[in-house]
N, C-alpha and C positions, 0 to 999 in steps of 0.2 A: 258839747262833745260827750260821746258815750263813755261810760265808766270802763276802765280796763277790765278785760275778762279775768284776769288774775285776781283782781279786787273782788269781783263777783264770787269767785271760787272761794276766796278767804272768808267772805261774808257768809257763804253757804255752809262752809266747814264749821262756822261758829253758830249755825243754826237759824240763819236768816232765810225764811221760806221765800220771801220776795226775791232774793238773789237767785234762787233756783228757777223761779218763773222766768226771770229776765235771761238767764243763761238758755233756757229752753226756747224762749221766743227769738233770742239772737241767732241760734244755730239751726233750729229744726228745718227751716225752708232750705237752707244751703245744704244740709245734710240729705235732705229728700232729693235734691237735684243731683247730688253725687251718686246716691244709691240707684236712682232711677236711670242714670246714664250708664251705670255698669250693669243693669239688669236686662238680660236678653228678653225680647218680646214674648218668647214662649213661656216665660215664667211669670209674666204680669198677672195672670189669673191666680196662680197658686202661691205667689209670694206677695204678702201685703206689704208694700214698701213703707207705708205710713206706720204700720205696727212695728216693723223692724227698726225704723228710725227712732220711735218712741222708746223701744226696748233698749237701744244703744244709749240714748240720752239717760234713761233710768240707771243703766249699769254704770255709766261714767259718774253720775251724781251720787250713787250709792258708794262707789269707791272713793270719791272725793270726800265724802263725809267721814268715811272710815280712815282717812288720812293716808291712802295709799299712794298719792301722787304729790309731787312738788313740781310746779310748772315755772319754767324760767321766763316765759313770755305768753302772750295771747296766742301766738302761732302754735306753740306746743300743746294748748288745750284742743285746738281745732285738729291737729294732726292725730292726737289720741282718739278723739271722737270719731273721726273718719276711719281710723284703723279698726276700732271696735265695731263700727257699723259694717264695714266691709268684710270683717271676719264672721259676723252674724249672717251676712248675705251668703258668703261662701259656704257656711255650714247649712244653710237653709236649702240651698240649691244643689249641693253635691249629692251624687248618688251613691248609696252604700253598696257598691259592687266592686268587682275585681278591678285593680288598677294595673294599667298596661305596664308590662316589663317587671311586675313584681309578684308573679305567680297567680294562679287562677283565683285563689280566694283572698288575695291582697295582703297576706300575712307578712310578706316581705316589706311592703309599704308601711304596715303597722309597726314592725320592728324598727324600721328606719326612723319613723316619727318619734317613737318612744325612746330611742337611743340618743336623740339630740336634745341639748338643753332648750327648754322652751323660752320664747321671748316673753316680754311683758304682756302683750296682746293675747298670746297663746294661754298664758297663765290665768289671765282674767276670763277668757272663754271657758277654760277648764273649771274655774270656780263657779261660773254661772251655770255651766252644764251639771256640775255636781249639785248645786243647790236645787236645780230643776228635777234631777233624778231623785234626790232625797225627798222631794215633795210628793213622790209617787211610790215610795217603798217604806217598809216598816223600820223602826229603830234597830231591830235585830239585823235586818238586811243591810242597813247602812254600816253597822259595825262590822259585818262579814266583809263588805266591800273595802272598807277602810284598812282592815287587817290584811286582806289579800293584796291590796296595793303596796302595803309595808313588807310584802314577802312572806307572810305567815302561810303555812300549809294548812289544809283543812283539819288535820289532827290537832295541830297547835291551836287553831281557832276554837276547836270543840273544847279543849282544855282551858283556854282563856275565857270563853264566854259560858261554858256549862251547857251549850246546846249540843245535842247528840250528832255525831258525825253523819249518820244516816239522814237526819234532818238537813244538815248543812249541805249534803249533796244535791238537794232539791233547790237550794237558794239560787244558783246561777240561772236556771231556767225560769224560775218564778220571777226573778228580777228582770230578766230579759222580756218576758211576757208583759210585765207591768209597764215597762218603759219603751217597748217596741214602737209604739205609736209616735214617740217624740222623734224618731228617726225614719219613720215611714218604711219600716223594714218587717219582715216576718220573723217572729221569735223562733228560735231553734227548738227542736224537739227535746223533751226533758231527758236528761242523761243521768241515769242512776249508777253509772259505773264508779268504782272506787277511784278516788283521787288523792294525790300526795298531800 
């Protein structure tokens, strides 16, 4: 009889590499089937289902190792894994264009998304996205983004970091240019206008 998944999770959390391998082997084919079933044929060429499933497995294993999850049973592990994979799939195939009914530029949709409390899967996706973005921008740009998300204005960030306001004004367009390929969008033109 197979060892319970929750036991494999416990072993992996304690550093047992073999447990991670077994978790991967136990779920990767099932996960690939679920993702493939949800993937429209028009995206087969552009979305690597294998890579996406491996990324989902890695995300889950990393979070488990960090102690982010407590699973009541084996089904809970599978549900979380599927949720992570489908969120990754959704993010991979969604187009960064206007959302119907929310204004031409989609700002209404963005405000709606940002105003609601994120669920666990959304929080994990944001953390993964943040880590990916940080891999493409400088430490100063990371600090700028962090402070902006905390509500600081550019003048306050300049005081906090010692970076001139004029330099900070260029950060948003520089950051967009560096990470635009992650979202397959065109970076906006640089804006040197004063900002709050």
